FIVOLUM-118367 format. One line per 4 residues: number of its first residue (from 1); their letters; for each residue x, y, z of C-alpha. Coordinates in Angstrom, 2 decimals. Example, Ala and Ser with C-alpha at 12.3 -4.5 7.8 and 13.67 -1.06 7.14 Angstrom:
2
1 = as = 12.30/-4.50/7.80; 13.67/-1.06/7.14
//
This chain:
319
1 = xxxx = 0.00/0.00/0.00; 1.34/3.46/-0.94; 1.67/6.18/1.70; -1.12/8.18/0.06
5 = xxxx = -3.50/5.23/0.16; -2.49/4.56/3.76; -3.42/8.11/4.78; -6.74/7.84/2.92
9 = xxxx = -7.45/4.55/4.69; -6.50/6.10/8.06; -8.92/8.98/7.43; -11.73/6.38/7.19
13 = xxxx = -13.81/8.11/4.55; -16.86/5.99/5.34; -17.19/7.83/8.67; -17.35/11.30/7.11
17 = xxxx = -21.04/11.35/6.03; -22.09/10.65/9.62; -19.90/13.47/10.95; -21.60/16.14/8.81
21 = xxxx = -25.16/15.00/9.58; -25.45/17.31/12.58; -24.21/20.30/10.58; -26.79/19.65/7.85
25 = xxxx = -29.63/19.37/10.36; -28.55/22.36/12.47; -28.09/24.57/9.42; -31.43/23.64/7.87
29 = xxxx = -33.32/24.63/11.02; -32.34/28.21/10.23; -34.91/27.99/7.41; -37.74/26.73/9.64
33 = xxxx = -40.06/29.66/10.55; -41.50/27.75/13.52; -38.08/27.14/15.09; -36.63/30.48/14.04
37 = xxxx = -39.40/33.01/13.29; -37.16/36.08/13.14; -35.92/37.29/9.77; -32.56/39.04/9.84
41 = xxxx = -31.96/42.28/7.95; -29.44/40.71/5.57; -32.01/38.07/4.62; -34.55/40.77/3.76
45 = xxxx = -32.07/42.39/1.40; -31.93/39.27/-0.77; -35.42/37.86/-0.35; -38.45/39.46/1.23
49 = xxxx = -40.35/36.19/1.67; -37.75/33.63/2.78; -34.30/33.21/4.21; -31.19/32.50/2.20
53 = xxxx = -31.02/28.67/1.82; -28.47/27.34/4.28; -26.49/25.46/1.63; -25.75/28.74/-0.15
57 = xxxx = -24.06/30.29/2.88; -20.36/30.49/3.63; -21.14/29.49/7.21; -22.45/26.12/6.12
61 = xxxx = -19.38/25.15/4.11; -16.97/26.38/6.78; -18.87/24.35/9.36; -18.69/21.30/7.08
65 = xxxx = -14.92/21.72/6.66; -14.44/22.14/10.41; -16.44/19.01/11.19; -14.65/16.96/8.55
69 = xxxx = -11.34/18.09/10.03; -12.44/17.03/13.50; -13.61/13.64/12.27; -10.40/12.93/10.38
73 = xxxx = -8.43/14.12/13.41; -10.39/11.71/15.58; -9.77/8.86/13.15; -6.02/9.54/13.05
77 = xxxx = -5.88/9.79/16.85; -7.89/6.59/17.24; -5.50/4.78/14.90; -2.53/6.15/16.85
81 = xxxx = -3.91/5.56/20.34; -5.07/1.99/19.75; -1.96/1.28/17.70; 0.62/2.27/20.29
85 = xxxx = -1.37/0.63/23.09; -1.54/-2.65/21.19; -5.34/-2.68/21.19; -5.33/-3.09/17.42
89 = xxxx = -4.03/-6.65/17.09; -4.84/-9.96/15.43; -7.96/-10.32/17.62; -9.60/-7.25/16.11
93 = xxxx = -12.58/-8.00/13.84; -12.83/-4.80/11.76; -10.58/-3.55/8.95; -6.86/-3.36/9.72
97 = xxxx = -5.63/0.06/10.84; -2.68/1.98/9.37; -0.28/1.58/12.31; -1.44/-1.97/12.98
101 = xxxx = -0.65/-2.97/9.39; 2.71/-1.16/9.36; 1.62/1.10/6.48; 2.35/4.16/8.66
105 = xxxx = 4.62/4.56/11.66; 3.35/5.93/14.93; 5.70/8.91/14.48; 4.19/9.70/11.06
109 = xxxx = 0.67/9.40/12.47; 1.57/11.74/15.32; 2.71/14.36/12.79; -0.52/13.84/10.88
113 = xxxx = -2.52/14.45/14.07; -0.68/17.72/14.78; -1.05/19.03/11.21; -4.75/18.09/11.06
117 = xxxx = -5.41/19.71/14.45; -3.75/22.98/13.38; -5.58/23.12/10.03; -8.91/22.34/11.71
121 = xxxx = -8.36/25.07/14.29; -7.57/27.60/11.56; -10.78/26.76/9.68; -12.74/26.91/12.95
125 = xxxx = -11.39/30.40/13.67; -12.45/31.55/10.19; -15.89/30.04/10.81; -16.22/31.87/14.14
129 = xxxx = -15.14/35.19/12.62; -17.55/34.75/9.71; -20.42/34.08/12.12; -19.75/36.74/14.75
133 = xxxx = -17.34/39.28/13.26; -15.71/41.80/15.60; -18.78/42.79/17.60; -19.62/39.57/19.48
137 = xxxx = -16.48/38.81/21.46; -18.34/36.77/24.06; -19.86/34.45/21.46; -16.54/34.23/19.61
141 = xxxx = -14.73/33.27/22.81; -17.39/30.66/23.65; -17.12/28.98/20.26; -13.33/29.19/20.30
145 = xxxx = -13.37/27.28/23.60; -15.81/24.77/22.08; -13.45/24.37/19.13; -10.47/23.70/21.39
149 = xxxx = -12.57/21.28/23.46; -13.65/19.46/20.30; -10.03/19.05/19.19; -8.98/17.77/22.60
153 = xxxx = -11.94/15.39/22.70; -11.09/14.07/19.23; -7.54/13.29/20.32; -8.13/12.07/23.87
157 = xxxx = -10.61/9.33/22.93; -7.80/6.78/22.73; -4.57/8.80/23.14; -2.78/9.03/26.48
161 = xxxx = -3.07/7.33/29.84; -6.33/9.14/30.60; -8.03/8.27/27.28; -11.75/8.48/27.99
165 = xxxx = -12.58/5.81/25.40; -10.85/3.31/27.65; -13.09/4.28/30.58; -16.49/3.86/28.96
169 = xxxx = -17.06/7.57/28.32; -16.90/7.57/24.52; -20.67/7.44/24.17; -21.11/10.58/26.27
173 = xxxx = -18.63/12.59/24.23; -20.04/11.41/20.89; -23.56/12.39/21.99; -22.41/15.83/23.15
177 = xxxx = -20.17/16.76/20.21; -21.91/15.00/17.31; -25.38/15.85/18.59; -25.74/18.84/20.88
181 = xxxx = -22.68/20.85/19.84; -23.06/20.05/16.16; -26.78/20.73/15.75; -27.47/23.34/18.42
185 = xxxx = -24.11/25.05/17.89; -24.60/25.30/14.14; -28.11/26.72/14.57; -26.70/29.33/16.94
189 = xxxx = -24.01/30.33/14.44; -26.79/31.38/12.07; -29.30/32.90/14.47; -27.36/34.01/17.59
193 = xxxx = -30.32/32.51/19.47; -31.36/29.24/21.09; -34.64/27.40/20.66; -35.80/24.49/22.79
197 = xxxx = -37.11/22.80/19.65; -33.59/22.51/18.22; -32.61/20.12/20.99; -35.00/17.43/19.71
201 = xxxx = -33.23/16.78/16.37; -29.92/17.33/18.20; -30.77/14.46/20.55; -31.75/12.33/17.57
205 = xxxx = -28.51/12.89/15.64; -26.45/12.54/18.81; -28.01/9.19/19.75; -27.75/7.78/16.23
209 = xxxx = -24.06/8.75/16.17; -23.66/7.09/19.55; -25.33/3.98/18.13; -22.60/3.75/15.48
213 = xxxx = -19.92/3.87/18.18; -21.82/1.28/20.22; -21.98/-1.03/17.21; -18.24/-0.64/16.73
217 = xxxx = -17.67/-1.50/20.38; -20.04/-4.47/20.25; -18.12/-5.81/17.26; -14.82/-5.35/19.10
221 = xxxx = -16.10/-6.59/22.47; -13.80/-9.57/22.85; -10.62/-7.86/21.60; -11.33/-4.71/23.64
225 = xxxx = -11.95/-6.73/26.79; -8.72/-8.66/26.26; -6.80/-5.40/25.76; -8.39/-3.75/28.83
229 = xxxx = -10.17/-1.15/26.69; -13.16/-0.71/28.99; -15.74/0.67/26.59; -19.35/0.93/27.74
233 = xxxx = -20.01/-2.38/25.96; -17.25/-4.08/27.94; -18.69/-2.64/31.15; -22.27/-3.65/30.31
237 = xxxx = -21.67/-6.97/28.60; -23.06/-7.85/25.17; -26.60/-8.66/26.28; -27.16/-5.33/28.03
241 = xxxx = -25.25/-3.46/25.30; -27.75/-4.80/22.76; -30.68/-3.53/24.86; -28.90/-0.19/25.22
245 = xxxx = -28.38/-0.04/21.46; -32.01/-0.73/20.62; -33.11/1.81/23.23; -31.01/4.74/21.99
249 = xxxx = -32.12/4.23/18.39; -35.78/4.10/19.39; -35.34/7.24/21.51; -33.61/8.94/18.57
253 = xxxx = -36.49/8.09/16.26; -39.04/9.21/18.87; -37.25/12.52/19.41; -37.45/13.37/15.73
257 = xxxx = -41.12/12.34/15.65; -41.82/14.67/18.56; -40.13/17.51/16.67; -42.33/16.70/13.67
261 = xxxx = -45.47/16.81/15.81; -44.54/20.19/17.28; -43.45/21.89/14.05; -45.39/20.21/11.20
265 = xxxx = -46.37/22.64/8.43; -46.40/20.81/5.10; -46.12/17.36/3.54; -42.40/17.76/2.82
269 = xxxx = -41.77/17.70/6.58; -42.47/13.96/6.43; -39.61/13.18/4.05; -37.18/12.13/6.78
273 = xxxx = -39.47/9.24/7.74; -38.12/7.34/4.73; -34.84/6.98/6.63; -36.72/5.02/9.30
277 = xxxx = -37.09/2.09/6.89; -33.40/1.01/6.92; -33.25/1.82/10.65; -36.18/-0.52/11.28
281 = xxxx = -34.40/-3.33/9.39; -31.28/-2.58/11.41; -33.16/-2.91/14.69; -34.39/-6.33/13.60
285 = xxxx = -30.87/-7.37/12.55; -29.34/-6.39/15.88; -32.14/-8.06/17.84; -31.77/-11.37/16.00
289 = xxxx = -27.95/-11.49/15.68; -26.27/-13.61/18.34; -22.64/-13.15/17.23; -21.64/-9.49/17.71
293 = xxxx = -18.75/-9.87/15.23; -21.36/-10.21/12.46; -22.61/-6.68/13.15; -19.70/-5.01/11.33
297 = xxxx = -21.73/-4.32/8.13; -24.36/-2.60/10.27; -21.98/0.26/11.09; -22.15/1.53/7.53
301 = xxxx = -25.93/1.04/7.42; -26.59/3.12/10.53; -24.08/5.81/9.51; -25.59/6.15/6.03
305 = xxxx = -29.14/5.98/7.43; -28.28/8.90/9.73; -26.83/10.84/6.80; -29.97/10.05/4.75
309 = xxxx = -32.11/11.23/7.65; -30.17/14.51/7.76; -30.49/15.06/4.00; -34.22/14.29/3.90
313 = xxxx = -34.86/16.35/7.02; -33.05/19.36/5.53; -34.97/19.01/2.28; -38.17/19.09/4.30
317 = xxx = -37.09/22.38/5.88; -36.37/24.18/2.59; -38.92/22.81/0.12
//
């Protein structure tokens, strides 16, 4: 494998659609008059009857770039942390990692982590300045701190002696950063306001993202337990982890349904329900599968179903 292909593999491109789902949902809520009923002056300049579509804004694309940077950073750090700790070994069920395979050295991966972190921070600073300019120092400082916290969280999942992924806290951080920070934070970048309604889709995206991590940890249960990587699945055991998994997906689906009930305006608002079809098949698959190692293909299904949900939901907000 060439170095270029090794870096592409380490970036784990299949995880990227999931990472931007929260940005898509949070940005699209800016166009929902029930959630955000206040038109801004700059919107009125361009269109007297509607807001500027979120996908045409600089904010949206800067937020996408920032999130992609954080996800790739997390993937590099995960490869490095599990690689140097020996967690990635012959017992692992999933695809072989870059350090594990010898395609990249731990020193090279460490450099990649530093470069990715710096580039991501630069893009995040541009995003913050674009959103708040010079006149909202308090908001700028808050989001700068959130950006630093996101970078630290991306790295510390598996890196270092205090890696929180080894203490069963990965699910909490994924829910917070992929759900609440991603959706609610992105909505705030547009509106400079909070709405209680925004937290419902944020909970949904956060829990579905957590479900992907839980699937990964269920698949790796035996190798993680042997390597003393005490994920929540290792702490709960497979039987309880399966119940936990089914529960968080059902809560995620219910949260989005509650949002629909509170904000329904037109038939296009129902579009996201199509994403419930593959999720329903997934629930059945998890319930009936006895061998957790066979759940590996389900990671992609849940990640893509979450991305589909985000796309359909956003279409419902702008059509």
